[in-house]
NUZAKOL-51193 format. One record per residue (C-alpha): chain; x negated, y, z negated. Coordinates in steps of 0.05 Angstrom, whole numbers. Each point is the difference from the previous one (the first is absolute). Layout:
(r 'A'; (X; Y; Z))
...
end
This chain:
(r 'A'; (-1081; 1299; -3806))
(r 'A'; (47; -37; 46))
(r 'A'; (-40; -51; 39))
(r 'A'; (30; 7; 70))
(r 'A'; (-15; 5; 74))
(r 'A'; (38; 28; 60))
(r 'A'; (7; -25; 71))
(r 'A'; (31; 52; 45))
(r 'A'; (20; 4; 73))
(r 'A'; (-6; 73; 19))
(r 'A'; (19; 41; 61))
(r 'A'; (-32; 59; 34))
(r 'A'; (2; 68; -34))
(r 'A'; (44; 44; 43))
(r 'A'; (-10; 69; -32))
(r 'A'; (-57; 30; -39))
(r 'A'; (21; 5; -73))
(r 'A'; (41; -63; 4))
(r 'A'; (-27; -66; -25))
(r 'A'; (3; -58; 49))
(r 'A'; (64; -41; -8))
(r 'A'; (-6; -62; -43))
(r 'A'; (42; -49; 40))
(r 'A'; (-12; -56; -50))
(r 'A'; (-29; 7; -70))
(r 'A'; (-15; -67; -34))
(r 'A'; (-22; 10; -72))
(r 'A'; (-11; -59; -49))
(r 'A'; (-13; 21; -72))
(r 'A'; (-32; -58; -36))
(r 'A'; (3; 29; -70))
(r 'A'; (69; 29; 12))
(r 'A'; (24; 71; -7))
(r 'A'; (57; 28; -41))
(r 'A'; (34; -69; 5))
(r 'A'; (-57; -31; -41))
(r 'A'; (-1; -60; 48))
(r 'A'; (-36; -13; 66))
(r 'A'; (37; 32; 57))
(r 'A'; (-3; 9; 75))
(r 'A'; (28; 65; 28))
(r 'A'; (13; 15; 74))
(r 'A'; (21; 66; 31))
(r 'A'; (-7; 47; 59))
(r 'A'; (-13; 75; 3))
(r 'A'; (32; 44; 52))
(r 'A'; (-21; 73; 6))
(r 'A'; (-36; -5; -67))
(r 'A'; (64; -25; -34))
(r 'A'; (2; -70; -30))
(r 'A'; (61; -42; 10))
(r 'A'; (33; -43; -53))
(r 'A'; (-52; -51; -22))
(r 'A'; (10; -75; 7))
(r 'A'; (-26; -35; -63))
(r 'A'; (-13; -74; -13))
(r 'A'; (-7; -16; -74))
(r 'A'; (1; -76; -2))
(r 'A'; (74; -11; 13))
(r 'A'; (25; -29; 66))
(r 'A'; (44; 46; 39))
(r 'A'; (69; -27; 16))
(r 'A'; (11; -20; 73))
(r 'A'; (69; 31; -4))
(r 'A'; (-32; 69; -10))
(r 'A'; (-42; 2; 62))
(r 'A'; (-53; -42; 34))
(r 'A'; (-53; 21; 50))
(r 'A'; (-4; -48; 60))
(r 'A'; (31; -52; -47))
(r 'A'; (-54; 9; -53))
(r 'A'; (13; 24; -71))
(r 'A'; (-22; 71; -16))
(r 'A'; (-31; -26; -65))
(r 'A'; (-23; -71; -18))
(r 'A'; (2; -24; -72))
(r 'A'; (-65; -7; -39))
(r 'A'; (-16; -24; -71))
(r 'A'; (9; 54; -52))
(r 'A'; (-22; 1; -73))
(r 'A'; (73; 2; -21))
(r 'A'; (19; -60; 44))
(r 'A'; (-18; -62; -41))
(r 'A'; (36; -49; 46))
(r 'A'; (-43; 14; 61))
(r 'A'; (-56; -50; -13))
(r 'A'; (50; -54; -20))
(r 'A'; (41; 13; 63))
(r 'A'; (-62; -4; 43))
(r 'A'; (-19; -67; -30))
(r 'A'; (70; -28; 10))
(r 'A'; (-1; 23; 72))
(r 'A'; (-65; -38; 15))
(r 'A'; (24; -63; -37))
(r 'A'; (66; -2; 38))
(r 'A'; (-37; 12; 65))
(r 'A'; (-47; -59; -14))
(r 'A'; (56; -48; -15))
(r 'A'; (40; 22; 61))
(r 'A'; (57; 34; -35))
(r 'A'; (33; 61; 31))
(r 'A'; (-30; 67; -17))
(r 'A'; (48; 34; -47))
(r 'A'; (-48; 40; -44))
(r 'A'; (-25; 68; 23))
(r 'A'; (-76; 5; -4))
(r 'A'; (-34; 61; -29))
(r 'A'; (-73; 19; 15))
(r 'A'; (-46; 45; -39))
(r 'A'; (-7; 74; 18))
(r 'A'; (-39; -4; 66))
(r 'A'; (-58; 45; -22))
(r 'A'; (-51; -5; -56))
(r 'A'; (-61; 40; -18))
(r 'A'; (-64; -32; 27))
(r 'A'; (39; -49; 43))
(r 'A'; (-10; -5; 75))
(r 'A'; (64; 0; 41))
(r 'A'; (23; 2; 73))
(r 'A'; (55; 50; 14))
(r 'A'; (38; -4; 66))
(r 'A'; (45; 56; 23))
(r 'A'; (45; -15; 59))
(r 'A'; (55; 39; 35))
(r 'A'; (67; -32; 18))
(r 'A'; (63; 26; 33))
(r 'A'; (28; 31; -63))
(r 'A'; (-61; 16; -42))
(r 'A'; (-68; -17; -28))
(r 'A'; (-18; -66; -35))
(r 'A'; (-56; -11; -50))
(r 'A'; (-30; -68; -12))
(r 'A'; (-56; -14; -51))
(r 'A'; (-41; -64; 8))
(r 'A'; (53; -27; 47))
(r 'A'; (60; 14; -46))
(r 'A'; (54; 51; 14))
(r 'A'; (0; 53; -53))
(r 'A'; (44; 58; 23))
(r 'A'; (32; 31; 61))
(r 'A'; (15; 74; 14))
(r 'A'; (52; 24; 50))
(r 'A'; (-20; 53; 51))
(r 'A'; (22; 68; -23))
(r 'A'; (44; 43; 43))
(r 'A'; (-42; 51; 37))
(r 'A'; (-57; -48; 14))
(r 'A'; (-15; -52; 53))
(r 'A'; (-54; -52; -3))
(r 'A'; (-40; 36; 54))
(r 'A'; (-7; 61; -45))
(r 'A'; (-55; -35; -38))
(r 'A'; (-67; 22; 27))
(r 'A'; (-46; -16; -58))
(r 'A'; (-12; -46; -59))
(r 'A'; (-22; 28; -67))
(r 'A'; (-25; -40; -61))
(r 'A'; (-22; 30; -66))
(r 'A'; (2; -11; -75))
(r 'A'; (-29; -53; -46))
(r 'A'; (-19; -49; 55))
(r 'A'; (-61; -26; 36))
(r 'A'; (11; -16; 74))
(r 'A'; (-33; -62; 29))
(r 'A'; (29; 5; 70))
(r 'A'; (58; 30; 39))
(r 'A'; (33; -26; 63))
(r 'A'; (51; 44; 35))
(r 'A'; (35; -9; 66))
(r 'A'; (53; 34; 42))
(r 'A'; (-8; 70; -29))
(r 'A'; (16; 51; 55))
(r 'A'; (-58; 41; 27))
(r 'A'; (40; 65; 3))
(r 'A'; (57; 33; -38))
(r 'A'; (69; -14; 30))
(r 'A'; (13; 75; 3))
(r 'A'; (-50; 2; 58))
(r 'A'; (52; -40; 39))
(r 'A'; (59; 48; -6))
(r 'A'; (39; -35; 55))
(r 'A'; (20; -48; -55))
(r 'A'; (38; 57; -32))
(r 'A'; (17; 52; 52))
(r 'A'; (63; -13; 39))
(r 'A'; (-2; 46; 60))
(r 'A'; (75; 8; 2))
(r 'A'; (38; 64; 15))
(r 'A'; (44; -9; -61))
(r 'A'; (-58; 15; -47))
(r 'A'; (-23; 63; 37))
(r 'A'; (11; 67; -33))
(r 'A'; (51; 45; 33))
(r 'A'; (-23; 68; 27))
(r 'A'; (-11; 55; -51))
(r 'A'; (62; 43; -11))
(r 'A'; (-3; 70; 29))
(r 'A'; (32; 30; -62))
(r 'A'; (-24; 0; -73))
(r 'A'; (17; -62; -40))
(r 'A'; (20; -11; -72))
(r 'A'; (-54; -51; -19))
(r 'A'; (-68; -17; 28))
(r 'A'; (-34; -62; -27))
(r 'A'; (-75; -9; 6))
(r 'A'; (-24; -71; -12))
(r 'A'; (-73; -11; -19))
(r 'A'; (-30; -61; 35))
(r 'A'; (-67; -30; 18))
(r 'A'; (-23; -16; 71))
(r 'A'; (0; -76; -11))
(r 'A'; (69; -2; -33))
(r 'A'; (36; -22; 63))
(r 'A'; (45; -49; -37))
(r 'A'; (21; 52; -52))
(r 'A'; (20; 52; 52))
(r 'A'; (38; -52; 40))
(r 'A'; (39; -20; -63))
(r 'A'; (18; 73; -14))
(r 'A'; (24; 9; 72))
(r 'A'; (44; -62; -8))
(r 'A'; (28; 22; -67))
(r 'A'; (14; 67; -32))
(r 'A'; (-27; 41; 59))
(r 'A'; (60; -26; 39))
(r 'A'; (40; 51; -40))
(r 'A'; (-37; 57; 36))
(r 'A'; (19; -27; 68))
(r 'A'; (74; 9; -18))
(r 'A'; (-8; 72; -23))
(r 'A'; (-26; 61; 37))
(r 'A'; (-9; 35; -67))
(r 'A'; (-55; -45; -27))
(r 'A'; (-69; -14; 31))
(r 'A'; (-55; -47; -24))
(r 'A'; (-72; -7; 24))
(r 'A'; (-61; -40; -21))
(r 'A'; (-64; 37; -16))
(r 'A'; (-62; -41; 14))
(r 'A'; (-75; 15; -3))
(r 'A'; (-53; -34; 43))
(r 'A'; (-31; -68; -16))
(r 'A'; (-73; -18; 1))
(r 'A'; (12; -53; 54))
(r 'A'; (10; 22; 72))
(r 'A'; (47; -58; 16))
(r 'A'; (47; 20; -56))
(r 'A'; (3; 72; 24))
(r 'A'; (13; -23; 71))
(r 'A'; (59; -41; -22))
(r 'A'; (24; 57; -44))
(r 'A'; (0; 47; 60))
(r 'A'; (38; -51; 42))
(r 'A'; (51; -7; -57))
(r 'A'; (7; 75; -7))
(r 'A'; (11; 11; 75))
(r 'A'; (55; -52; 2))
(r 'A'; (39; 12; -64))
(r 'A'; (-9; 76; -1))
(r 'A'; (4; 1; -76))
(r 'A'; (-74; 6; -21))
(r 'A'; (-39; 63; -14))
(r 'A'; (-75; -16; 2))
(r 'A'; (-39; 47; -44))
(r 'A'; (-72; 13; 25))
(r 'A'; (-44; -28; -56))
(r 'A'; (-23; -67; -26))
(r 'A'; (45; -32; -52))
(r 'A'; (-23; 2; -73))
(r 'A'; (32; 6; -68))
(r 'A'; (-28; 69; -13))
(r 'A'; (30; 28; 64))
(r 'A'; (71; -25; -9))
(r 'A'; (19; 69; -23))
(r 'A'; (-14; 27; 70))
(r 'A'; (54; -46; 26))
(r 'A'; (49; 31; -49))
(r 'A'; (-19; 70; 26))
(r 'A'; (12; -26; 70))
(r 'A'; (69; -24; -20))
(r 'A'; (16; 69; -28))
(r 'A'; (-25; 34; 63))
(r 'A'; (40; -46; 45))
(r 'A'; (63; 13; -41))
(r 'A'; (-11; 75; 5))
(r 'A'; (-27; 11; 70))
(r 'A'; (16; -59; 45))
(r 'A'; (70; -20; -23))
(r 'A'; (24; 52; -51))
(r 'A'; (36; -34; -57))
(r 'A'; (38; 23; -60))
(r 'A'; (-34; -53; -43))
(r 'A'; (-64; -40; 10))
(r 'A'; (-10; -69; -30))
(r 'A'; (-66; -38; -8))
(r 'A'; (-3; -76; -9))
(r 'A'; (-45; -59; 13))
(r 'A'; (8; -55; 52))
(r 'A'; (15; -51; -55))
(r 'A'; (56; 43; -28))
(r 'A'; (72; -17; 17))
(r 'A'; (43; 63; 2))
(r 'A'; (76; 5; -9))
(r 'A'; (5; 65; 39))
(r 'A'; (72; 15; -17))
(r 'A'; (-13; -6; -75))
(r 'A'; (-62; 43; 5))
(r 'A'; (39; 55; 36))
(r 'A'; (56; -5; -52))
(r 'A'; (-51; 15; -55))
(r 'A'; (-29; 59; 38))
(r 'A'; (69; 29; 14))
(r 'A'; (14; 2; -75))
(r 'A'; (-45; 62; -1))
(r 'A'; (28; 65; 28))
(r 'A'; (-22; 9; 72))
(r 'A'; (-31; 68; -14))
(r 'A'; (-47; -27; -53))
(r 'A'; (-70; -29; 6))
(r 'A'; (0; -73; -19))
(r 'A'; (-49; -57; -17))
(r 'A'; (34; -68; -6))
(r 'A'; (-29; -67; -21))
(r 'A'; (-21; -42; -60))
(r 'A'; (-37; 52; -40))
(r 'A'; (-61; -10; -44))
(r 'A'; (-4; 50; -57))
(r 'A'; (-64; 18; -38))
(r 'A'; (-42; -57; 29))
(r 'A'; (-73; 1; -19))
(r 'A'; (-57; -18; 48))
(r 'A'; (-36; -66; -10))
(r 'A'; (-73; 15; -15))
(r 'A'; (-26; -71; 7))
(r 'A'; (15; -63; 40))
(r 'A'; (18; -11; 72))
(r 'A'; (45; 61; 6))
(r 'A'; (-46; 46; -40))
(r 'A'; (3; 75; 14))
(r 'A'; (-61; 41; -20))
(r 'A'; (3; 67; -35))
(r 'A'; (-30; 31; 62))
(r 'A'; (58; -27; 41))
(r 'A'; (53; 19; -51))
(r 'A'; (-22; 42; -60))
(r 'A'; (69; 8; -30))
(r 'A'; (24; -47; -54))
(r 'A'; (66; -17; 34))
(r 'A'; (29; -2; 69))
(r 'A'; (57; 45; 22))
(r 'A'; (69; -32; 2))
(r 'A'; (2; -42; 64))
(r 'A'; (43; -50; 36))
(r 'A'; (-26; -71; 14))
(r 'A'; (-30; -4; 69))
(r 'A'; (40; -58; 31))
(r 'A'; (60; 46; 11))
(r 'A'; (17; 73; -15))
(r 'A'; (34; 60; 33))
(r 'A'; (-17; 74; 3))
(r 'A'; (39; 57; 29))
(r 'A'; (-24; 35; 64))
(r 'A'; (-23; 64; -36))
(r 'A'; (-50; -41; -41))
(r 'A'; (-25; -35; 63))
(r 'A'; (-9; 68; 35))
(r 'A'; (-39; 25; -60))
(r 'A'; (-47; -61; 2))
(r 'A'; (-13; 9; 74))
(r 'A'; (-13; 75; -8))
(r 'A'; (-48; -11; -58))
(r 'A'; (-37; -54; 40))
(r 'A'; (-6; 47; 60))
(r 'A'; (-28; 54; -46))
(r 'A'; (-49; -50; -30))
(r 'A'; (28; 15; -70))
(r 'A'; (33; -68; -11))
(r 'A'; (-32; -39; -57))
(r 'A'; (-13; -72; 21))
(r 'A'; (-4; -61; -45))
(r 'A'; (-9; -73; 19))
(r 'A'; (64; -24; -34))
(r 'A'; (54; 19; 50))
(r 'A'; (60; -1; -47))
(r 'A'; (-36; 40; -54))
(r 'A'; (-21; 49; 54))
(r 'A'; (73; 11; 21))
(r 'A'; (18; 13; -73))
(r 'A'; (-56; 51; -4))
(r 'A'; (24; 37; 62))
(r 'A'; (73; 0; -23))
(r 'A'; (-22; 27; -68))
(r 'A'; (-38; 57; 32))
(r 'A'; (60; 15; 45))
(r 'A'; (45; 0; -61))
(r 'A'; (-46; 48; -37))
(r 'A'; (-15; 49; 57))
(r 'A'; (58; -3; 49))
(r 'A'; (67; -22; -27))
(r 'A'; (28; -50; -51))
(r 'A'; (3; -73; 21))
(r 'A'; (52; -48; -25))
(r 'A'; (-34; -65; -19))
(r 'A'; (48; -59; 7))
(r 'A'; (-22; -65; -32))
(r 'A'; (31; -68; 14))
(r 'A'; (-32; -68; -16))
(r 'A'; (36; -30; 59))
(r 'A'; (-56; 29; 42))
(r 'A'; (-36; -62; -24))
(r 'A'; (-76; -4; -3))
(r 'A'; (-15; -72; -22))
(r 'A'; (41; -42; 48))
(r 'A'; (75; -7; 4))
(r 'A'; (59; -2; -48))
(r 'A'; (74; -6; 16))
(r 'A'; (31; 67; 17))
(r 'A'; (-66; 29; 26))
(r 'A'; (-5; 63; 43))
(r 'A'; (-71; -18; 22))
(r 'A'; (-33; -68; -11))
(r 'A'; (-76; -3; 2))
(r 'A'; (-49; -56; 15))
(r 'A'; (48; -35; 47))
(r 'A'; (-30; -49; 49))
(r 'A'; (25; -1; 73))
(r 'A'; (45; -59; -17))
(r 'A'; (30; 37; -60))
(r 'A'; (13; 61; 44))
(r 'A'; (43; -39; 48))
(r 'A'; (34; -37; -57))
(r 'A'; (17; 65; -36))
(r 'A'; (29; 29; 65))
(r 'A'; (45; -60; 10))
(r 'A'; (25; 5; -71))
(r 'A'; (11; 75; 8))
(r 'A'; (40; -12; 63))
(r 'A'; (46; -47; -39))
(r 'A'; (10; 53; -54))
(r 'A'; (-50; -29; -51))
(r 'A'; (-55; 40; -34))
(r 'A'; (-31; -61; -33))
(r 'A'; (-74; -16; 8))
(r 'A'; (-28; -58; 39))
(r 'A'; (-38; -40; -51))
(r 'A'; (-23; -53; 49))
(r 'A'; (-68; -31; 5))
end
C-alpha cells in the first residue's frame, strides 16, 4: 500500500458521461511509489485526460527552469541518500547565531508523516498554485492552459487522511460557463456565412455541449476560419440541451447570432451522443448535400486541407471511410467503460475509426439516415463503434467500402504533422491556428 492522500480542486461536470475536470490534483505519497522515495505529484485532468505530471522528489528545482510567481516548483527536502543535509542544517543555524552571512542551503524533512498533524495551505497567485505546509513553502504548480482559476467550483479531499478542519474562501458560486459573455465576442467576423445553394464537397459536423461556449469560440477563431474562405466547405456545431435553463437561454442567443449551431431536441447524455452523429449525417444529406461528411469534437483541431487530400486519394466513385482505424478491438467487460454482454454480445467490435475525427462518403450517410427513418438502424452507446457497425453493414449489403487508415487522425492529443489533434484546449486551438497560418504543423505544448 502507498500511504497517500489527494487534495483536488474540481470544476463542474459539463456532460453526462464525463468526469468533472480536475483543475488541480495534489497527491503526496508518504511511502513513495515506483521511485521508492517519498514524493509529491501534481497534475490536472482535462476532458478525462491527464496532463504531464509535475513531480517533487526531494530535489530543488532550478530557478532557471521555471518559477511560479517567483517561487520554486519544488523545494528540497532531506532524503535517505543525502547524508549532508543534517550537517548543512546545523551549519546554517550556527552561522545565523554568530551573525555570519547565510551561504548554506537548508533542507527540511519531507513535509508529511504518518500520524503527524499538519496544516496545509493552498493559495492561488497570478501564475499558479502554491502549497505551504506548517508555514513552509513546499511546491508550486503553474496554471495549465485551458483552465482559469474561476473554473474551480469545489474542493475534494480523500485518501489516508483524517480531516480536523477546512477553511475555504473565494470559491465562485457558479461555473464560469454560465457567464458566456466572458467568451462570446458578438462580432460579425465570427458569424457563419449563409449556406451555399449548391452541393458542397465537405460538410463538417462538430459535436459540442451546451455549456462549451469557450470551446466553440476557439473553433470559430481557428480552423473554422477556413470554411469562411471556401464556398465548398461548411461546418456546424451540433448541441443537445442542458439541464439548466440559463445555459439553454444563452445557447439559443449564441445560435441566433452566429448561425452555426444546430440544436438537437433532447437532453445531453453520453448514451445519446450517437443521435448527434445521425443528425450530422442527415444534415449532410438533406440540408446541405455534401460529397463527404466529417464528424469531429469541439476539442479537435482540424487541418481541413490535409483531410480533404486524404479523402481524394480514393476514387470519387467509391464509398470511403477515412480516419485512424481500430482493428479487432474487444469490448471491456469491467471497469468504468464496461460494456455488458446484453449491450454487445459479440467478442469484438467491427473495424471503426476513432471518434474525434473521421470522414464518410455521402452514400454511407444516406444509408444511415434511411435505416434510421425505417427504424432498422442498430444503436449503441459508443458513437465511434456505432459508425463502424453501420459502415460494416453497408459494406456487406450495399457496396464495398474502402477503409483508409492514418494515425495522423490523432486520438490522444497532438503530434507534429497531425491531420486532426484531439484534446486541445481553447488556447491550444488558437495557438495551432497561428502556427498553421505561418506554415508550421507543430503542436503547441504550452501550459
